[in-house]
N, C-alpha and C positions, 0 to 999 in steps of 0.2 A: 130539263137540263141545268146544272148547277150554276148559279150566279157566281160572278167575280166576288162579291161580298161573303158569299157562303164559303168560296174556297179560301178567301183570306182568314176567315174566322176558324175554318178547320185547321188551316197551317198553324194559326195562333195556339189553337189548343194542342195541336201536336208538339209544337215547340215547347209549351209549357209541360207537357207530359214527359217530353225528353228532358227538360230542366229539371223536373221533379225526380225521374231516376237517378239523374248525376248527382243530385244533392243527396239522395237517400244512400246512394252509393259511396258518396264520400262520408256521410255520418257512420256508415256501417264500418268503413275502412278505419275511421278515427276511433271508434268503439273497440275495433280489433287491437288496434296500436297499443290503446290504453289499458287493454287487459292483459297484453303482452308485458306493458311495462310494469303494470301491477304484480304481475307473476314475478319478473325479475327483482322488484324491489321485495316482495315477501322472501325470495330465495336468498337475497343478500343479507336480509335481517337475520334469516335462521342460520345462515353460516358464520355471521358475526357474533351471534348468541352462541352457538356451539363453539367458537372458537375462544370466546371469553368464558364460558363454562370450562373447557377443556384447559385453558391457561390458569383459571383459579384452582382446579383440580390438581394440575401440574405443580404449581406453586406450594399447593398444601401437602403434596407427596415428596417434593425435593426439599434439599438442603442446599443452599446458594453460599458461596464464598467469593473471595476476591483477594488479589495480591498484585503488589508491584514488582514485577521481576527485577527490574532497574535497581531498585532500593535492596532487593535480596543479594543479588549477584555482587553489588559493590561491597557488600559487606563479607563475602566469601574470601578466605586466604588466597584461595587459587587466583582470584582475579586480582588482588593486591600484587601478587607476584607476577601476573601476566601483565600489569600495568607498569610495573617496574621494567620488565622486560622490553616493552613497546618503547618506553622511554629511552632505554639504551639503544635501542635499533633506531630512533629517531636521530639520536646524536650521532650515530654511526654513518647514516645517510648524509647528514649535515657535513659530517667532516669529509667524506669522499667527495661531496661537491666542492668544498673547499681545496682540496687536494688536486682536484680536476682543473680548478679556477687557477692555482699557483703554477700548475704545470703549462697551462694555455700562456700565461703572461710571461713566463720563463722563454717558451718557445718563439712567443710574438716579438719579445725584446730583442732575442739573437737574431732573427731575421731583419730586426729594423737597425741593428748595430752595424759596425765597420767590420766585425768578427766574419763576416759573410764570405769575405775574401780568401778566408782559409778553407773554403768548401768548393768542390767542382758544381757545375751548373746541375749534374744529375743528382748530386747530394742535395742541393739547394730546392730542387724541384720535389724531392722525397720529403724534405722536410715542410715544405709549404703544403704538401697534401695531407701530412699528419697533422699540422695546425688546422686544417680546414676541417678534418674529420673530428679533431676535438672540439673544434667549435660546434659542429653539429650535435655532438654528444652533450655540451654544455647546454643548448639550446633546448634538447628534449628531455634533459635530466629531471625537471620538475615533475612531468608527467609520470615519468619512468619510476622516480622514488614514491610518486603517490600510489601508483599500483602495488609496488614491492611493500609499502607500508599497509594499505589494506589486506594483502594477501596474507603477510604475517598476522596482522590483528585476527584475522578469520580463522587462521590455523591455530592460534592461541585461545580463541574465545569460544570455538565449536564446542569442545568437551567440557567446558565451564557451564555453557548455555544447556548442554544436554544434561549434565548432572543436576542442575537445578530444574529443569522440567521433571526429571525422574522423581525428584525430592517432592515436590509439589504433587505430583500424581499418588505418591505414596502416602502422604499426609492425607489427601482428601478421601483415599480411600480407607485408612484408618479412622477417621472422624467422620464417615459418613456423609461427605460433601458429593451431592450429584453432579454439581456444576461448580466450577471455579473459573472466574472471569479476570481479564488482566485490568488491573486498577488504571494502568496507564491509558487504556483505550475506552473506558466508560464514559458514558455521558449520562444514561439513564438505565437503572436496573432494578431488581425487585431487592427488597431487604435481604442483606447477605452480611457474612462475617469476614472480618480482616483476617486471614490465616498466616500473615506473615510471622506473628509470634509463634505459632505452632511450627513453622517451617524452619524457624531458627533455631528453636528448641531441637529439633530432629537433626539439624546441622551441628549442635553443639555452639551456636553463636550467641553472644550477649545482645 
């Protein structure tokens, strides 16, 4: 019959064996994870190398240019004409506000004077209502005028911007440029040419 010491010894060995299995399993799991990580690293390096080589090849085969559309458009005669029209429109909006303000002050003065005795109660009620409506118009005029101004600007600038874009595309095609970037939005770019002189020449600008 097994003694208590023998049972304890066998239990100890069994526990050691189990611990050994757990340790071996843990090591194998870590090795598999390390292999998976290494495969991912190799794949990332290969992709990065491929992209780098592809980028160098693309740069070697492509011709890059850049342009400042804002500078180009500001030199176009159509823009100068539109800018003059916008200034006139702004003046008209301001004048309309002044006219409304004068009308309001006039109506307000009338209702605050002794001349109100000449009007019936119904007439005075109508005039007060008109004054209130005019006051609300004055309160919201700034926002309304801003919206009208923006819409007018968009209507005038849309055909000018389209013409500018079309000319840039034509010049790029005629001169073999694969890509043309906006100078206004560039932070980093490959070596490129400023095509603004070519575009100005195409438009007949100095």
